[in-house]
C-alpha positions, -999 to +999 in steps of 0.1 A: +306+169-079+309+192-108+275+206-120+254+197-089+231+169-080+197+163-096+168+182-081+142+154-085+150+119-072+124+103-093+118+073-116+135+092-145+167+091-124+162+054-117+160+048-155+195+061-159+207+036-134+188+008-151+204+018-184+239+010-169+230-018-145+256-046-143+251-072-169+236-049-195+269-034-208+295-049-229+326-064-213+360-049-222+385-068-242+402-080-210+369-095-197+361-068-171+326-054-169+314-025-146+278-016-138+254-004-111+238-025-084+205-019-065+225-017-032+211-045-011+233-074-022+257-086-049+229-097-073+205-068-067+199-053-101+165-035-092+161+002-088+131+021-074+126+053-055+112+035-024+143+015-020+171+037-033+160+071-021+167+076+016+159+112+029+176+134+001+203+107-006+206+079-030+220+045-019+231+020-045+263+001-054+287-006-082+300-040-092+331-049-110+332-083-127+364-098-140+369-130-160+403-145-162+416-181-163+442-186-135+477-187-151+485-221-137+454-236-151+461-220-185+495-235-186+480-269-176+455-266-206+484-258-230+504-289-217+473-311-221+468-300-256+505-304-265+505-340-252+473-347-272+488-332-304+521-351-299+502-384-300+480-375-329+506-359-351+539-376-346+556-359-376+548-323-366+576-300-356+577-288-319+571-252-329+539-261-347+529-284-318+533-256-293+514-230-316+485-253-321+484-262-284+482-226-273+455-218-298+435-249-286+440-239-250+428-204-257+396-216-273+389-240-244+394-211-219+372-188-240+343-213-238+346-216-201+349-178-196+317-174-217+299-198-194+310-177-164+333-203-148+361-180-137+340-148-130+350-128-100+324-103-087+332-074-063+306-049-050+312-014-036+285+006-017+278+041-026+259+069-009+250+100-030+242+130-007+224+154-030+222+181-003+259+185-001+268+173-037+291+146-023+293+110-033+307+085-008+324+055-025+332+025-003+366+019-019+400+036-015+418+018-045+425+043-072+416+018-099+382+013-085+377+051-081+386+056-117+361+030-128+334+047-107+341+082-121+340+068-157+307+050-151+291+080-132+301+102-162+287+078-188+254+074-167+247+111-157+269+131-179+283+147-148+319+147-135+330+138-100+363+147-085+383+131-056+381+154-025+418+151-016+434+172+012+444+198-013+410+201-031+393+203+003+416+231+013+409+250-019+372+247-013+375+260+023+398+289+011+373+300-015+345+301+011+368+318+036+383+343+012+418+328+016+423+314-019+454+335-025+470+321+007+465+286-005+479+293-039+511+307-025+515+282+004+546+262+009+552+231+029+557+238+067+592+226+074+600+213+109+633+194+102+658+210+079+673+188+053+711+186+053+713+198+017+690+228+024+665+233-004+683+212-030+659+182-028+624+171-034+602+186-006+574+159-007+580+132-033+544+118-031+530+152-043+559+161-067+539+150-097+513+178-090+530+205-069+499+228-071+476+202-055+486+212-019+477+176-008+506+177+015+483+199+038+469+165+048+502+154+061+505+187+079+470+182+094+479+149+109+510+164+124+490+193+137+465+169+153+493+150+169+510+181+184+477+196+195+466+164+214+501+160+228+509+195+239+476+214+240+445+194+246+426+165+231+396+186+228+396+209+198+373+239+194+357+238+159+345+267+137+308+258+142+313+264+180+312+227+189+341+208+203+356+175+192+380+152+211+406+133+192+427+103+199+454+087+177+450+049+180+461+016+167+483+026+138+505+054+126+524+054+093+553+078+087+574+083+057+604+103+045+591+131+022+626+131+005+624+094-005+656+087+015+649+069+047+618+049+039+586+043+057+578+034+093+545+017+103+537+017+141+509-004+155+500+000+192+471+012+213+487+047+214+512+047+185+518+085+188+532+080+223+559+055+212+595+068+213+599+054+178+572+078+165+590+109+178+623+097+165+607+093+131+595+129+132+629+141+143+644+122+113+622+143+090+594+117+084+558+130+081+526+112+090+508+096+060+482+076+077+467+074+112+440+056+131+417+081+149+389+082+173+367+113+171+340+122+196+316+151+190+280+159+200+278+126+219+288+105+189+320+086+186+336+075+153+367+054+146+385+055+113+418+053+095+426+085+076+450+086+047+465+121+048+469+133+012+439+116-004+417+120+027+405+086+021+388+070+051+390+032+057+379+010+086+352+035+096+331+026+126+298+044+132+279+044+165+256+015+171+219+022+165+209+018+201+194+037+230+217+049+258+206+019+278+220-004+251+187-015+237+183-015+199+167+015+184+130+007+176+117+011+140+116-005+106+145-010+082+139+023+065+140+043+098+173+027+106+186+034+071+177+071+076+195+071+109+226+057+093+225+085+066+225+111+093+254+094+111+274+094+079+266+131+075+276+140+111+308+119+108+317+137+075+309+171+091+331+163+121+361+153+100+357+183+078+353+207+108+385+194+123+404+200+091+389+235+088+400+243+123+436+233+113+433+254+080+421+284+099+451+283+120+474+273+092+465+304+072+461+328+100+486+356+110+494+335+141+508+306+120+545+316+123+543+313+161+524+280+159+549+266+135+578+275+157+561+258+187+554+226+165+591+226+154+603+229+190+581+200+199+592+178+170+629+184+177+625+181+215+636+218+221+622+233+253+620+268+241+605+278+207+629+306+205+658+281+204+646+266+172+646+299+152+683+299+149+685+263+137+658+269+112+673+302+100+708+285+096+692+259+073+674+286+053+640+274+064+612+300+067+577+297+081+554+289+052 
């Protein structure tokens, strides 16, 4: 978030939500309306500090309403109107009949839309962590994220930015004093292209080469190599340890936009021969199912590499070690959930920071050679140097 979170989570802040609650604004010309929800259910339009403030966080929601007559039904309306006009006006020309039928069908549809007959409502949960100035939106679709950012700006006069892999890397670099290294970084190449450097390196980040979002792809590959060749337990910058498993799904794609995408689904997709062949063909991981374990808590998720979007997240159950439910009222359980979300986010960030610390260390050239040897199935890291040098590939 640009500009920081509000210092006081009081009724004045609730008034800002109330001013942009769903149903209070004006629908767009296409019939879409976007507004805030109270957070408990699809029709919750109430805001108060007792409900919406949890610890130093805000829990609420966003609803997107769309109103549109199904195309097949609209065509049926036009045909009904056309048949009625043919009977009533035998001498009219076909072009006039059709024009009048379309207009009558539109008026009929407009009346039904006004009555809410074809309204579709979607809600998206939101947690605003004012301690870390991070807003968690329960949606990965870019269109929904755009609507959220626009509504947030209109409501609070503040700007939020997507925390993609590249933006997270820049934030880490500024704190670590490595900003210059991020700015001059190049994609770590493990499989030389047959045309050398005369091609797009990563087509999905080509529109914004300075974003460094490809570091998310490198991160998944680094995790994969670390778990396969080093250990499934990774030491983190905060002196804790996290174990990592790649599970259920793994998506790889050719960064040169030449050999397409490969989606692997299995209990251990990274162990399949097809996954290694995809790497050897130059593909990079773009999405992976992960299980993370840290400080006695286990999390399951699907991570999209460049955007760092998380989907399918599973937090630990609120229960005692014996399996009994955690006692307490609804608010105590909500507070525990907030702490779980924070710990999960810290765990994922710490893993990424561990990768970045190695990626931009003086030891990276050696690590890159080892990863390249593993990718290509070469026993000795030294043997890969000649192949990379022949292709004009340098450690980046």
